[in-house]
C-alpha positions as CSV (number, residue, x, y, z in Angstrom):
1,M,103.6,104.2,133.6
2,S,101.0,106.8,132.9
3,A,99.9,107.4,129.3
4,H,101.4,110.4,127.5
5,T,99.1,113.3,126.4
6,F,99.6,113.9,122.7
7,T,98.9,116.4,119.9
8,R,97.6,115.8,116.4
9,H,98.9,117.7,113.5
10,D,97.6,117.9,110.1
11,V,100.2,116.9,107.6
12,R,100.6,116.7,103.8
13,F,103.4,115.0,101.9
14,A,104.1,114.8,98.2
15,S,103.7,111.4,96.2
16,D,104.6,111.5,92.5
17,G,103.3,115.1,92.2
18,D,100.1,114.7,94.4
19,D,99.6,115.3,98.0
20,C,98.7,112.6,100.4
21,A,96.8,113.9,103.5
22,A,97.9,112.5,106.9
23,W,97.6,112.9,110.6
24,L,100.7,113.0,112.8
25,H,100.1,112.1,116.5
26,L,103.0,113.4,118.6
27,P,103.4,112.4,122.3
28,D,103.8,115.5,124.4
29,G,107.1,115.9,126.3
30,V,108.9,113.2,124.5
31,T,112.0,114.3,122.7
32,S,112.6,112.4,119.4
33,P,110.0,109.6,119.7
34,P,110.1,106.6,117.4
35,V,107.5,106.7,114.6
36,V,105.0,104.4,113.0
37,V,103.7,104.9,109.6
38,L,99.9,103.6,109.3
39,G,98.1,102.8,106.0
40,H,94.5,101.5,105.7
41,G,92.9,98.9,103.8
42,L,91.0,98.5,100.3
43,G,89.5,101.9,99.6
44,A,89.6,102.9,103.2
45,T,90.6,106.4,104.5
46,R,92.5,107.3,107.7
47,D,89.4,108.7,109.3
48,M,88.1,105.1,109.6
49,R,89.8,104.3,112.9
50,L,93.4,104.8,112.1
51,D,93.1,107.8,114.6
52,A,92.2,105.3,117.3
53,Y,95.4,103.3,116.7
54,G,97.5,106.6,116.5
55,E,96.2,107.9,119.7
56,R,97.1,104.6,121.6
57,F,100.6,104.5,120.1
58,A,101.1,108.3,121.0
59,Q,99.8,107.6,124.6
60,A,102.8,105.0,124.7
61,G,105.2,107.5,123.6
62,I,105.4,106.4,119.9
63,A,104.7,109.0,117.1
64,A,102.1,107.8,114.5
65,L,101.7,109.1,111.0
66,S,98.4,107.8,109.6
67,F,98.0,108.8,105.8
68,T,95.1,108.4,103.2
69,Y,96.2,107.0,99.8
70,R,96.2,109.0,96.7
71,H,92.7,109.2,94.8
72,F,90.8,108.8,97.9
73,G,89.4,110.7,100.8
74,D,91.0,114.2,101.1
75,S,94.2,113.1,99.5
76,E,94.9,114.5,95.9
77,G,94.8,112.3,92.7
78,S,92.8,112.0,89.5
79,P,90.6,110.3,88.7
80,R,88.9,109.7,92.1
81,Q,88.4,106.3,93.7
82,L,91.3,104.9,91.6
83,L,93.0,102.0,93.4
84,S,96.4,101.2,92.0
85,I,98.7,98.9,94.1
86,K,101.8,100.4,92.4
87,R,100.6,103.8,93.5
88,Q,99.8,102.8,96.8
89,L,103.1,101.3,97.4
90,A,104.6,104.6,96.1
91,D,102.7,106.4,98.7
92,W,104.1,104.3,101.4
93,D,107.6,105.1,100.1
94,A,106.6,108.8,100.1
95,A,105.4,108.7,103.7
96,L,108.7,107.0,104.8
97,A,110.6,109.7,102.8
98,H,108.5,112.4,104.6
99,V,109.5,110.9,108.1
100,Q,113.1,111.5,107.2
101,T,112.5,115.1,106.5
102,R,111.0,115.6,110.0
103,T,113.0,117.0,113.1
104,D,110.3,116.1,115.6
105,V,110.8,112.4,115.6
106,D,113.7,109.8,115.6
107,R,114.3,109.2,112.1
108,T,116.4,106.2,113.0
109,R,113.6,104.3,114.7
110,V,110.6,103.9,112.1
111,A,107.9,101.1,111.8
112,V,105.2,100.4,109.4
113,W,101.6,99.3,110.3
114,G,99.1,98.2,107.8
115,S,95.7,96.6,108.1
116,S,93.8,94.4,105.7
117,F,94.9,95.4,102.1
118,G,97.3,97.8,103.8
119,G,98.5,95.0,105.9
120,G,99.7,93.3,102.6
121,H,101.3,96.5,101.6
122,A,103.1,96.6,105.1
123,I,104.6,93.3,104.2
124,T,105.7,94.3,100.8
125,V,107.2,97.6,102.2
126,A,109.1,95.9,105.0
127,S,110.5,93.4,102.6
128,R,111.9,96.4,100.6
129,H,113.1,98.6,103.7
130,P,115.3,96.4,105.8
131,E,116.5,99.6,107.8
132,L,112.9,99.7,109.4
133,S,112.8,98.8,113.2
134,A,109.7,96.8,112.9
135,A,106.5,96.0,111.0
136,V,102.9,95.2,111.9
137,A,100.5,93.5,109.6
138,Q,96.9,93.4,111.0
139,C,94.4,90.9,109.3
140,P,96.5,91.3,106.4
141,F,95.4,90.6,102.9
142,T,98.4,88.1,101.7
143,D,97.1,86.3,98.7
144,G,94.7,87.7,96.0
145,L,93.9,84.1,94.8
146,A,92.7,83.0,98.2
147,S,90.6,86.1,98.7
148,A,89.1,85.5,95.3
149,K,88.1,82.1,96.3
150,A,86.4,83.5,99.5
151,L,84.4,85.7,96.9
152,G,83.5,82.7,95.0
153,A,83.3,81.7,91.3
154,R,79.8,83.3,91.0
155,G,80.8,86.5,92.7
156,T,83.9,86.7,90.5
157,L,81.9,86.5,87.4
158,K,79.6,89.3,88.4
159,V,82.6,91.5,88.6
160,L,84.1,90.7,85.3
161,P,81.5,92.9,83.0
162,L,82.4,96.0,85.0
163,V,86.1,95.3,84.6
164,A,85.8,95.1,80.9
165,R,83.8,98.3,80.7
166,D,86.2,100.1,83.0
167,V,89.4,99.0,81.0
168,A,87.6,100.2,77.9
169,A,86.9,103.5,79.6
170,A,90.5,104.0,80.7
171,A,91.7,103.2,77.1
172,T,89.6,105.8,75.6
173,G,89.9,108.6,78.3
174,R,86.4,108.3,79.8
175,A,85.3,108.5,83.4
176,P,86.0,105.2,85.4
177,V,83.3,102.6,85.6
178,M,82.9,101.9,89.4
179,I,82.2,98.9,91.4
180,P,81.2,98.7,95.1
181,L,83.9,97.8,97.5
182,A,81.6,96.1,99.8
183,A,77.9,94.9,99.5
184,A,75.3,92.6,100.8
185,P,75.8,88.8,100.1
186,G,74.9,87.9,96.5
187,E,75.3,91.5,95.3
188,R,78.1,92.6,92.8
189,A,81.2,94.0,94.8
190,L,84.7,93.3,95.6
191,M,83.6,92.0,98.9
192,N,80.1,90.6,99.6
193,A,80.8,88.4,102.7
194,P,78.0,88.7,105.4
195,D,80.2,91.1,107.5
196,A,81.6,93.1,104.8
197,L,79.2,96.0,104.2
198,Q,78.3,96.3,107.8
199,G,81.9,96.1,108.7
200,Y,82.9,99.0,106.6
201,Q,79.9,101.1,107.7
202,A,80.8,100.6,111.2
203,L,84.1,102.3,110.8
204,V,83.0,105.3,108.9
205,P,82.4,108.4,111.2
206,S,79.8,111.0,110.6
207,G,80.9,113.3,107.9
208,G,83.7,110.9,106.9
209,T,85.6,110.9,103.5
210,F,85.0,107.2,102.6
211,V,83.1,106.3,99.4
212,N,82.1,102.8,98.9
213,E,83.4,102.3,95.2
214,V,86.6,101.9,93.2
215,A,87.3,101.9,89.5
216,A,86.5,98.2,88.5
217,R,89.8,97.8,86.6
218,V,91.6,97.1,89.9
219,A,89.9,93.6,90.3
220,P,92.4,91.6,88.2
221,T,95.4,93.3,89.9
222,I,93.9,92.4,93.3
223,T,93.8,88.7,92.3
224,R,97.4,88.7,91.1
225,Y,98.8,90.5,94.2
226,R,100.3,88.1,96.6
227,P,102.3,90.0,99.2
228,G,102.4,87.3,101.6
229,K,105.0,85.6,99.4
230,A,107.3,88.7,100.5
231,A,107.1,87.6,104.1
232,R,110.2,85.5,103.9
233,R,112.2,88.4,102.7
234,V,111.2,90.9,105.6
235,A,114.5,91.5,107.6
236,P,112.9,93.5,110.4
237,P,110.7,91.9,113.1
238,I,107.2,91.7,112.0
239,L,104.0,91.2,114.0
240,F,101.2,89.2,112.2
241,C,97.8,89.9,113.9
242,I,95.3,87.3,112.5
243,T,91.7,87.2,112.9
244,N,90.6,83.4,113.0
245,H,87.1,84.1,111.6
246,D,88.2,86.2,108.6
247,T,85.8,86.1,105.7
248,V,87.9,88.4,103.6
249,T,91.6,87.4,104.1
250,P,91.6,83.8,105.0
251,A,93.5,83.1,108.2
252,A,94.9,79.8,107.2
253,Q,96.7,81.2,104.2
254,T,97.9,84.2,106.4
255,L,99.3,81.8,108.9
256,A,101.2,79.9,106.4
257,Y,103.0,83.0,105.1
258,A,103.6,84.4,108.6
259,K,105.6,81.3,109.5
260,T,108.1,82.2,106.7
261,A,109.1,85.4,108.1
262,P,112.7,85.3,109.6
263,R,111.7,87.4,112.5
264,G,107.9,86.9,112.4
265,E,105.8,87.0,115.6
266,I,102.2,85.8,115.3
267,K,99.2,86.6,117.4
268,E,95.6,85.1,116.7
269,Y,92.3,86.5,117.7
270,D,88.9,85.0,118.2
271,A,87.5,87.8,115.9
272,G,86.3,88.5,112.3
273,H,88.0,90.8,109.7
274,F,86.2,94.0,110.8
275,D,85.8,93.1,114.5
276,I,89.3,94.2,115.1
277,Y,88.9,97.8,114.8
278,L,86.4,98.1,117.6
279,G,85.6,97.0,121.2
280,A,87.2,94.2,123.0
281,A,89.0,92.9,119.9
282,F,90.5,96.4,119.3
283,E,91.6,96.7,123.0
284,E,93.3,93.2,122.8
285,V,95.1,93.8,119.4
286,V,96.3,97.3,120.1
287,A,97.8,96.4,123.5
288,D,99.6,93.6,121.6
289,Q,100.8,96.0,119.0
290,V,102.0,98.5,121.6
291,E,103.9,95.9,123.4
292,F,105.7,94.7,120.2
293,L,106.5,98.0,118.9
294,T,107.9,99.3,122.2
295,R,110.0,96.3,122.7
296,H,111.5,96.6,119.3
297,F,112.0,100.3,119.4
298,E,113.8,99.9,122.7
299,K,116.2,97.6,120.9
300,A,116.9,99.9,117.9
C-alpha cells in the first residue's frame, strides 16, 4: 500500500482556561480516519520530533494530534516553564475532549501515544479512559523512585536547595526558581546522565520553542509519580516500547510494570533513551507503532 499524503493543520484547544497549541496531521483522501493523540516528555515541546511521528502515522492513514503542554512552548499558561503533573494530565483530557468535537476524524477510534514522561502520562490516561482503542508508551517514565536512583544520591542532594527556594517563591508570589532539565554529568539538573543534554539538544530544531529549564518545585512530585503502577488497570491494548540502554527511565522497572498490563504488548530496542527519536532506532520503533495502531484500529 502506498503512503498517504497528508496535510498539517495548526490547532488550539482550551485546557482549564488556557490554550494548548497543537498540530493535526490529517491523511488526505481518508474519510473519518482514526486518531492518535501525542504528548511529549519532561519539559519537551511538540516541535522536538513529534511531527516526525505524526507524519508517519498520517502516511499510514491515521490522524495525529500532537500537542504542547500548558506553560511550555507556544501554549499558554503562566508562570512559564511550570511543570505540574496534575495540569499535564488535565491537558491530555482536554486533548481527548477536543477530538470529540471534531468532524474530520473518527471519534470512536482514538488512541494515546506518549514518550518518556509523556509515556508515563499515556499509561495514566489509558487507565482512566477504557473507551480508548489503544495506547502507546515509548521509553516511558514509570517510576519516580527508580529514576531518582538513576540520578544518584549526590545529584538529588544538589537539587534540594533550588527546590526549597522555589517552594518559598511560590508561597510568596515571586517568580519561579528554575533548574535545568538536562545538564552534563555532575552538574545540577533533573537529568545529568551522559546522554541527557546531548539527547535533548539533538531533538531541538532551529528556532524551536524548547527552553532547558523548569520551576524547581516539580522535583519532589516527579519522585512520587509512579504511573507504571496504573498499567494493571489499563483496559485497552497498550504497546510498551522499551529502550534497553535507558539512562533516564530504567528498563528493568518499566518491563516489570509492562508485564502487568492485561492487554500489554512489549517491544524492546537496543537503544538509549534519546536514540529512539532519530535514525535507525526511530525507523524501527515507528514501524512497530504503525503496525500496532493499525491492527487495533481495524478491530475497533
